[in-house]
Legacy VTK file of the C-alpha trace (Angstrom):
# vtk DataFile Version 3.0
C-alpha trace
ASCII
DATASET POLYDATA
POINTS 406 float
58.649 177.332 47.355
58.484 173.857 46.164
55.087 172.067 45.887
54.339 168.322 45.921
52.545 166.755 43.504
49.361 165.595 43.884
48.713 162.083 43.923
52.247 161.270 44.341
53.353 159.606 47.277
57.335 159.871 48.591
59.007 156.276 48.750
60.130 155.198 51.719
62.910 152.411 51.897
63.483 150.086 54.404
66.857 149.252 56.176
67.063 145.331 57.485
67.226 144.977 61.309
70.359 143.664 62.511
70.999 140.022 62.895
69.156 139.044 66.261
67.015 141.728 66.391
63.832 140.457 67.979
64.504 137.302 69.483
64.676 136.468 72.736
68.770 136.420 74.262
70.050 133.097 73.513
68.158 131.691 70.925
69.827 129.932 68.300
73.185 129.968 70.706
74.460 126.151 72.409
73.770 127.147 76.200
76.363 128.630 77.859
77.750 129.889 74.507
79.525 133.194 75.441
79.886 133.041 78.920
82.898 133.064 80.784
83.624 129.821 83.049
82.014 130.213 86.414
84.324 131.668 89.210
84.662 130.508 92.389
86.934 131.450 95.455
90.404 130.311 93.770
89.327 131.809 90.094
88.174 130.474 86.717
87.589 126.424 87.138
87.548 124.221 84.316
83.958 122.835 83.490
83.836 120.173 85.797
85.843 117.990 87.497
84.315 114.435 88.117
84.438 114.481 83.876
87.717 115.435 83.762
88.783 112.740 85.798
86.638 110.273 83.267
88.571 111.764 79.988
91.856 112.279 81.029
94.074 114.185 83.845
93.062 116.892 86.391
95.672 118.864 85.479
94.557 122.204 86.423
91.683 121.290 89.277
91.219 121.969 92.752
90.343 118.806 94.411
90.076 118.872 98.369
91.520 122.213 98.774
94.524 120.666 96.523
95.523 122.201 93.465
96.695 119.308 90.950
100.400 119.514 89.493
101.121 116.610 88.090
99.708 113.219 87.104
102.248 110.377 89.178
101.329 107.249 88.832
98.232 105.218 87.648
96.504 101.671 89.317
93.628 99.755 88.089
91.480 102.163 90.623
93.158 104.923 91.365
94.869 107.656 90.002
98.235 110.134 92.541
98.971 113.230 91.635
100.972 115.702 92.830
99.165 118.603 93.542
99.995 121.921 96.233
98.030 121.971 99.230
96.457 125.547 99.803
95.512 125.657 103.086
98.468 123.661 104.486
101.244 125.614 101.832
102.617 122.269 100.766
103.248 119.831 98.613
100.968 116.397 99.200
100.432 113.903 97.191
96.314 113.309 95.962
94.737 109.099 95.566
91.506 109.750 93.536
89.101 107.198 92.683
88.263 105.989 88.747
85.069 106.192 87.954
84.432 102.604 87.605
85.717 101.886 91.431
83.631 105.093 92.422
81.001 103.311 91.391
81.015 100.887 94.171
79.265 102.402 97.118
80.200 99.737 99.439
84.127 100.411 98.372
83.588 104.004 98.638
82.946 103.585 102.318
85.282 101.328 103.037
87.802 102.958 101.294
86.723 106.250 103.480
86.203 104.753 106.916
89.970 102.788 106.344
91.225 106.007 105.641
90.173 108.038 108.112
91.170 105.458 111.062
94.716 104.939 109.236
94.569 109.153 109.614
94.782 108.447 113.247
97.816 106.243 113.563
100.954 108.134 114.150
103.796 105.725 113.387
106.548 106.998 111.789
106.652 103.543 108.963
103.370 104.366 108.603
102.247 106.449 105.447
100.745 110.187 106.918
97.305 111.087 105.996
96.161 114.314 106.066
92.524 114.001 104.818
89.928 112.145 103.164
86.716 113.472 101.662
84.332 113.944 98.194
83.546 116.562 95.705
80.594 115.244 94.307
81.135 112.495 92.285
85.039 112.870 93.215
86.878 110.566 95.957
90.175 111.583 97.360
92.720 110.904 100.216
95.393 113.616 100.308
98.636 112.013 101.979
102.323 113.050 102.235
104.296 113.123 99.267
107.490 110.744 99.632
110.598 111.121 97.817
111.866 107.450 98.247
112.479 103.888 96.417
109.498 100.967 95.856
111.478 98.065 97.329
110.617 96.379 94.898
112.611 98.711 92.798
115.768 97.847 94.483
115.099 94.400 94.345
115.139 95.065 90.559
118.168 97.154 90.252
120.802 96.147 93.013
119.305 91.854 93.290
118.886 90.420 96.073
119.423 92.642 100.362
122.250 91.519 103.133
120.610 89.917 105.117
120.807 92.320 107.656
118.949 94.418 105.524
116.458 92.856 104.767
115.844 92.082 108.444
116.014 96.081 109.008
113.025 96.229 106.001
111.007 93.748 107.561
111.365 94.844 111.273
109.780 98.341 110.233
107.720 97.049 108.007
106.110 94.688 110.975
106.344 98.250 113.132
103.981 99.694 110.984
101.581 96.506 110.486
101.298 96.675 114.420
100.242 100.065 114.588
97.379 99.973 111.890
96.361 96.211 113.003
95.711 97.381 116.707
93.205 100.430 114.664
91.418 97.272 113.498
93.395 97.833 109.692
94.131 95.198 107.776
96.914 95.878 105.021
95.424 92.954 102.758
98.368 93.962 99.251
101.915 93.542 101.770
104.782 93.020 99.175
107.756 95.363 98.290
105.855 97.086 95.606
104.449 98.906 98.940
107.467 99.247 100.959
108.412 102.236 100.060
112.678 103.497 101.602
113.337 106.877 102.114
116.420 108.931 101.821
117.285 108.867 105.685
116.663 104.833 106.390
112.848 104.924 106.722
110.613 102.341 105.079
107.063 103.557 105.057
104.542 100.997 104.111
102.349 102.366 101.543
98.598 101.685 100.260
96.368 101.374 103.180
92.851 101.627 102.458
93.242 101.110 98.907
94.571 97.291 99.039
90.879 95.737 98.787
90.304 97.198 95.463
92.653 94.927 93.831
90.886 91.469 93.112
91.900 88.301 91.663
90.006 85.384 90.049
87.089 84.559 92.529
87.327 87.661 94.653
89.962 87.189 96.490
92.066 90.314 97.409
95.299 90.716 96.853
98.893 89.942 94.874
98.961 86.061 94.295
102.756 85.494 94.734
101.801 87.607 98.550
98.587 86.217 98.897
97.926 84.454 102.123
96.566 80.435 101.970
92.737 81.424 103.364
93.081 84.598 100.915
93.344 81.883 98.192
91.081 79.975 99.514
88.077 82.008 100.711
89.096 84.974 100.351
89.399 86.212 103.915
91.874 88.030 105.127
93.034 89.391 109.044
95.800 90.755 110.399
97.608 87.487 109.893
97.505 87.160 106.587
99.487 90.526 106.534
101.723 89.301 108.459
101.253 86.168 106.142
102.498 88.775 102.932
105.297 90.000 104.921
107.053 86.987 105.446
106.701 86.088 101.423
108.202 89.285 100.933
111.287 88.395 103.606
112.018 85.472 101.357
112.106 87.782 97.970
114.076 90.881 100.197
116.202 87.202 101.001
116.695 85.753 97.552
115.441 87.531 95.144
112.190 86.703 93.965
109.195 85.007 94.827
109.071 81.249 95.753
106.586 80.706 93.622
107.620 82.731 90.853
107.177 81.828 87.009
104.050 79.738 87.331
100.140 81.184 86.932
97.839 82.420 89.111
95.828 79.129 89.260
99.324 77.286 90.545
100.648 80.134 92.280
97.375 80.058 94.135
97.225 76.406 94.887
101.070 76.778 95.985
99.999 78.680 98.613
97.397 76.372 99.923
99.351 73.674 99.471
101.486 75.235 102.855
105.011 73.701 102.172
107.923 74.772 104.426
109.506 77.007 102.571
113.408 76.703 102.165
115.426 80.624 101.736
118.516 78.436 102.013
118.199 76.386 99.551
118.151 79.631 96.643
120.503 81.264 99.043
123.025 79.181 100.630
124.813 79.916 103.998
121.646 82.060 104.890
121.822 81.882 108.896
119.305 79.225 110.086
117.561 81.238 112.448
116.322 83.960 109.669
115.334 80.929 107.370
113.348 79.900 110.555
111.555 83.004 110.748
110.716 83.316 107.222
108.750 80.114 107.635
106.844 81.081 110.548
105.891 83.759 109.407
104.250 81.762 106.361
103.060 78.696 108.220
99.818 77.417 106.602
97.670 78.025 109.766
97.377 81.559 110.508
96.702 80.815 114.387
100.737 79.820 113.945
101.485 82.282 112.972
103.215 85.634 115.020
101.567 89.223 115.788
103.527 91.810 113.536
104.223 93.092 116.907
105.838 89.383 117.369
107.726 90.014 114.118
109.177 93.264 115.513
110.000 91.206 118.617
112.155 88.316 117.291
114.096 90.270 114.879
115.204 92.932 117.882
116.144 89.172 119.715
118.800 88.351 116.730
120.562 91.874 117.584
119.205 94.281 119.308
119.835 98.136 118.553
121.246 96.653 115.710
118.576 95.853 114.315
116.971 98.987 114.491
120.236 100.642 112.322
119.275 102.608 109.564
122.479 103.486 108.230
123.229 100.525 105.588
119.941 101.804 104.187
120.805 104.886 104.086
123.742 104.086 102.280
121.803 102.428 100.124
119.914 104.944 99.085
123.047 107.515 98.683
124.870 104.416 96.657
121.019 104.919 93.659
121.817 109.073 94.086
125.831 108.469 93.080
124.597 106.562 90.877
121.991 108.643 88.768
124.967 111.089 89.258
127.201 108.748 87.527
125.197 108.078 84.591
124.439 111.527 83.895
128.229 112.533 84.300
129.213 109.486 81.736
126.491 110.569 79.261
127.540 113.316 78.891
131.219 113.034 78.700
131.162 109.697 76.019
131.621 112.048 72.683
134.842 113.044 74.618
136.010 109.529 75.589
135.192 107.598 72.469
137.505 110.862 70.554
140.272 110.331 73.197
139.869 106.276 72.414
139.871 106.568 68.739
143.033 108.657 68.663
145.188 106.388 70.496
144.153 103.310 68.962
145.872 105.264 65.647
148.655 105.976 67.823
148.786 102.750 68.963
148.710 100.758 65.515
151.051 102.972 63.765
153.637 101.616 66.725
152.340 98.197 66.317
153.409 98.057 62.832
156.559 99.795 63.072
157.689 97.372 65.250
156.673 93.947 63.733
158.583 96.103 60.329
161.850 95.476 62.560
162.029 92.908 64.860
161.059 90.678 61.583
157.499 89.134 62.826
158.604 87.643 65.831
156.601 85.401 67.339
154.554 86.422 70.414
154.617 84.705 73.306
150.907 82.678 74.257
151.342 83.161 77.742
148.164 84.437 79.595
148.672 87.487 81.717
148.420 87.920 84.533
146.868 90.061 87.409
149.209 93.151 88.036
150.519 93.147 91.727
148.176 94.592 94.085
145.103 93.478 92.191
142.874 90.483 92.797
139.530 89.227 91.825
136.552 90.135 93.636
135.346 88.259 96.870
132.222 88.141 97.946
131.663 89.191 101.754
130.455 86.506 104.106
127.318 87.005 105.900
127.148 88.554 109.050
125.266 85.407 111.475
123.018 87.041 113.536
122.828 85.498 116.980
119.549 82.981 118.015
116.181 84.630 119.156
LINES 1 407
406 0 1 2 3 4 5 6 7 8 9 10 11 12 13 14 15 16 17 18 19 20 21 22 23 24 25 26 27 28 29 30 31 32 33 34 35 36 37 38 39 40 41 42 43 44 45 46 47 48 49 50 51 52 53 54 55 56 57 58 59 60 61 62 63 64 65 66 67 68 69 70 71 72 73 74 75 76 77 78 79 80 81 82 83 84 85 86 87 88 89 90 91 92 93 94 95 96 97 98 99 100 101 102 103 104 105 106 107 108 109 110 111 112 113 114 115 116 117 118 119 120 121 122 123 124 125 126 127 128 129 130 131 132 133 134 135 136 137 138 139 140 141 142 143 144 145 146 147 148 149 150 151 152 153 154 155 156 157 158 159 160 161 162 163 164 165 166 167 168 169 170 171 172 173 174 175 176 177 178 179 180 181 182 183 184 185 186 187 188 189 190 191 192 193 194 195 196 197 198 199 200 201 202 203 204 205 206 207 208 209 210 211 212 213 214 215 216 217 218 219 220 221 222 223 224 225 226 227 228 229 230 231 232 233 234 235 236 237 238 239 240 241 242 243 244 245 246 247 248 249 250 251 252 253 254 255 256 257 258 259 260 261 262 263 264 265 266 267 268 269 270 271 272 273 274 275 276 277 278 279 280 281 282 283 284 285 286 287 288 289 290 291 292 293 294 295 296 297 298 299 300 301 302 303 304 305 306 307 308 309 310 311 312 313 314 315 316 317 318 319 320 321 322 323 324 325 326 327 328 329 330 331 332 333 334 335 336 337 338 339 340 341 342 343 344 345 346 347 348 349 350 351 352 353 354 355 356 357 358 359 360 361 362 363 364 365 366 367 368 369 370 371 372 373 374 375 376 377 378 379 380 381 382 383 384 385 386 387 388 389 390 391 392 393 394 395 396 397 398 399 400 401 402 403 404 405
């Protein structure tokens, strides 16, 4: 048996410990590193919705039981998203205040209190609100998602409206405002952009509750072209201020533009305050006198002399009874738009084929013309202008129907 020599020790090789051995868990790592996202009742969630709102859209987040799918609009104070409401099982729109607006507690309180009041309104001409609330720093409003055109877009596309269509839009808008005014709600920003024409001819008044956020110089609330004189002077906005703005909107629909277009903000406000009677018939010759008078009644400088929104509804009904409540022409206007869009797609797809056909026809015509000029010895062509073919004529502007006086 081998024996160990005396005085010598067996050497032992040291083995390096694995990295991190002897250190407390997580030492040297950033906070949260290596941890999976916190799983809530709907599965893994992005880290912080409020931070995501500050840096960009909230796509994929769940706010107010709504899973956000797409950003569909943004203003100075809020973003609007298309979302799926997981409790209702339907597609909705959700409006979320931007951080700067959400940092104003008074504004947030007003926004939420008015939204709750509007949610109680049962009127076909008012945008339906399903829910309003807050989650941390996020303040939101859940509402119906509309498939329609803003009246402003229609005016830009088609120009001024028919007299009857303008009155019908105004009647529906006044009906919605009357329902809101009955709840003590003032819109503060009535204008063509906040009236939406749906597929069935219904007009919806939108952007209640947030209108008070949009301010111009001096803390005044609203859009300068449509602001009432009292709002221009002191910032005061009442139900009669909404009526004035509706009158300016009617002027816009009848003439194709607001009365003080092309001026700077200060000049526009002064023009409203001066209160000179508007003359839409000057921009639209042949406009029925009763309709022009209605514009003047709605836009009189003294708020006490303006009708209420319900009286506007009654006055328009007096022009033609049930005919003023008819939606068929507004429906056709929406259908024409859909047809134009479809035609645009068709024409764009057939463009190359049509171009090829025109080129071939052009070559053939040139060959025939060259041959005939050689045979007839270069005879002089007649300079007599051509006349329209039988059965054709230049289009004429149809006369506007004149509604009876109120």
